[in-house]
C-alpha positions as CSV (number, residue, x, y, z in Angstrom):
1,M,8.0,-8.9,-9.1
2,D,7.9,-8.8,-5.5
3,K,4.4,-9.3,-3.6
4,L,3.0,-6.7,-1.3
5,N,3.3,-8.1,2.4
6,P,0.1,-7.1,4.5
7,D,2.1,-7.3,7.8
8,A,4.9,-5.2,6.6
9,L,4.8,-1.6,8.1
10,A,3.9,0.9,5.7
11,E,6.6,3.2,4.1
12,W,6.0,7.0,4.7
13,G,7.3,10.2,3.7
14,E,11.1,10.6,4.2
15,E,11.5,7.0,3.7
16,E,10.4,6.9,0.4
17,G,13.7,6.3,-2.0
18,A,15.6,6.6,1.1
19,P,18.7,4.0,1.3
20,A,17.9,1.1,3.3
21,G,19.6,1.9,6.4
22,E,17.4,5.1,6.6
23,V,14.0,3.0,6.8
24,R,12.5,1.6,10.0
25,P,13.1,-2.1,10.3
26,G,9.9,-3.8,9.3
27,V,8.8,-1.7,6.4
28,Q,8.4,-3.1,2.8
29,P,9.8,-0.1,0.6
30,N,8.9,0.7,-2.9
31,V,5.4,-0.7,-3.2
32,T,4.2,-0.4,-6.7
33,P,0.7,0.1,-8.3
34,E,1.0,-3.4,-9.7
35,M,1.9,-4.8,-6.1
36,V,-1.2,-3.4,-4.6
37,A,-3.4,-4.4,-7.5
38,D,-2.5,-8.0,-7.5
39,Y,-3.0,-8.0,-3.4
40,V,-6.7,-6.7,-3.9
41,V,-7.3,-9.3,-6.5
42,D,-5.7,-12.0,-4.5
43,A,-7.5,-11.0,-1.6
44,G,-11.0,-11.1,-3.5
45,E,-11.5,-7.3,-2.5
46,L,-11.8,-6.0,-6.3
47,P,-11.8,-7.6,-9.7
48,R,-8.9,-6.5,-12.0
49,E,-10.7,-4.0,-13.5
50,S,-11.0,-2.0,-10.7
51,A,-8.1,-3.1,-9.1
52,E,-5.6,-1.7,-11.5
53,P,-7.0,2.0,-11.1
54,F,-7.2,1.4,-7.5
55,G,-3.4,0.8,-7.5
56,E,-2.6,3.7,-9.3
57,Y,-4.7,5.9,-7.0
58,L,-3.3,4.4,-4.0
59,H,0.4,4.8,-5.1
60,R,-0.4,8.6,-5.8
61,T,-2.1,9.4,-2.4
62,W,-0.3,6.6,-0.3
63,N,0.9,9.4,2.4
64,D,-2.8,10.6,2.7
65,Y,-3.5,7.0,4.4
66,V,-0.4,6.6,6.4
67,E,-1.7,7.2,10.0
68,G,1.3,6.4,12.1
69,A,4.7,4.4,12.4
70,D,3.1,1.2,13.2
71,M,0.5,1.2,10.4
72,T,0.8,-2.1,8.2
73,H,0.0,-2.3,4.5
74,R,-2.9,-4.3,5.5
75,D,-4.7,-1.4,7.5
76,L,-3.5,1.2,4.9
77,V,-5.1,-0.7,1.9
78,A,-8.2,-1.6,3.9
79,G,-8.8,2.4,4.7
80,A,-7.9,3.3,1.2
81,L,-10.5,0.8,-0.2
82,A,-13.2,1.9,2.0
83,Y,-12.7,5.2,0.8
84,W,-12.6,3.9,-2.5
85,R,-15.9,2.3,-2.3
86,G,-17.6,5.3,-0.8
87,Q,-17.8,3.8,2.7
């Protein structure tokens, strides 16, 4: 399984499932809930028990957190984690 690249640009809206030629350069497409969960566990942000539901949540609400064409996965996950933690 691929790892989430925190420095890659976040895929948004019409790019989801699009052919590679229609996705902006620098975007890591097809991020899975498992990739998100592994990333937050490896970063020490959440234990596995919380990371898996968080990964599922973020996968469902991904586009709610994308705030522009230059947003990275690191920024997107940080914003979603703040909301998840009630901050």
